[in-house]
N, C-alpha and C positions, 0 to 999 in steps of 0.2 A: 504494500500500500504506500503510495507516495506521501512524503512527509507533509506536503502542502494540504493534502486531503485530510490528514489527521489534524493538522492545525485548524483547518476551516470548520471542522465538526466539533472541536472542543472549545473554541473561543467564540463567544457570541457577541453580536452587535458591534464588531470592529468596523472602523472606517477604512475601506480598502480601495486602493488605486490600482486599476487594471489597464495599463497602457497597451496599445496595439491589439486590442481584443476583437477587432473586426466586427463580426455580427453579434458579438456579446455572449457567446456560449458560456465562457468561464465566469464572466461578471454576473450573468443571470443565475448561474448555478450557485455562486456565493451569496447572492441576494436571497435566494430561496432558503438559505440556511441562516438567515437573520442578519446578515452583514449589510452595512450601508456602503454601496458600491458606486464608484465613479469610473466609467469606461472612457478611455481616450483613444480616438482613432482618426486617421486622415481621410477615411472614406465616409462621406455623408450617407451613401447608400447602405453601407455596413451598419452605421449607427441607427438608421431608420429601421433596419431589420432587428437590431438589438432592442430597440424600443418596442417593436411588435412582439418579440419573443418574451420580453419582460411582462408586457400586458397579458399575453396568453398564459403566462405562469403566475399571474397575480402578484408580481413583485415590482418594486420601484428600483430603477437604475438611472443614475445621472449619466447623461452622455455629453461628451466634450469633443467637438470637432477641432482637431489640431494635428499638425505634423509634428512628430516627436523630435525632429531636428530643431524645432523652434519652441516647443512647449515648455512653459515655465509653471511647474505645479504648485508653487507656493512653498512655504516653509513649515515643517512640523505639523502638518494637518492630518496625517494618515497613520493608522496603526499597522498597516501592512501594504507592501508593494508586491504585486503578483505579475510576473512576466512569463507567459506561457507561449513558447515558440515565437518569441519576438526577436527576430534576427535583423540586425541593422547593418547598413554599409560600414565597412571598417573605419572610414575616416570620421564618422560621427558616433560610433558605438560607445566608446568610453565616456565621452562628454555627456551623452544622453543618459547613460547609466548613472553617472555621478550627479547630474541634475535631478534625476528621479529620486535618488537617495535622500536628497535634501527635504523631500516631501514627508519623510518618515519622522514621527515623534521619537524622542529618545527611547530606546528599547524596542523600537518598531521591528517588524519581521519582514525579511526579504524572502520571497519564494520565486525561484526561476526554474524553468524547465526548457531545455533546448537541445538542438542537435550538436553532438560532439564532432570534432574534425574527423574522427575515424568513421563517421557515418557516410562520408562521401562515397557514392556509388551504390549505396543500399536503396531498396525500393520504398522506404517509409516516408518519402516526401522531403520537404525542406529545401533550403537554398541549393542551387547547383554550383555556385561559386564557393569553393572551400574557404575563401577569405571571410565569408559571412558566418561560418560555423564557429562554435566555441571550443576552447580548451580550458583545462583547469587553471593554468597559470594566468591566462587572460582574465578569467572571471575573478580570481583572487586579487589581481591588480585593479580591475574595475571597481570591485566592492571592498577595497582595503579598509574602508571606514567601518565595516562590520567586524566587531570583535569576535564573534562566534560565527564561523562560516563553514558549513558542512557541504561537501561536494561528493556526489555519488555518480559513477558511470554505470549505466545499466544497458543491457540488451532488452529491447522491448518489441512486441508485436503491436503496432499502433492500429487503432480503428477509431480515429477521431476526426471524421469529416473527410471530404474528398482529397484534401492536400496532405493528409497524414495517415496513410494506409500502408501497412506492411512492416517488414523488419527494419529496426532502427537502432542506432547507438545514441543514447540520450544522457545528458548531464542533468541531474536534479540537484538544485542548490537550495539550502535553507540557512538563513542567517539572522542574527539579532544584531541590530545596528544602533549605535549611540550617536 
């Protein structure tokens, strides 16, 4: 069981920032478990679908239309930052990650899941350019502000929508940040 799933079911009514959530599947799932969720995405169409999904599930999700390259989340407003398969261009990845961390309250939780560099060539989806994939050292550098950072590399069989199907090598990250 992913650590983010365990966290989301034990901690109630957290304020959660979910950048790059597209059509909102993860944000709506979190909202259905009692969290106050803000989904940020550059796709207005994706956010429209997120709002529809939230309404269909009877939950509220705040949607924010923004490009993560420019998005300023504010300071210390969120209990958790959840990044699920949010792969960014290498030239902005680190600055976006560090800007998003500023949004966490002291002691806030970072949850990230994404494709490892060893995933290249596997059928499970994800970026085709290996420079967009993660590795442990990169994530430790990007999230150095997190005092407790656990990173686990797993082999997974994904079935998470049309872009994440099949065998994959995935990094799961969980951290507490000050």
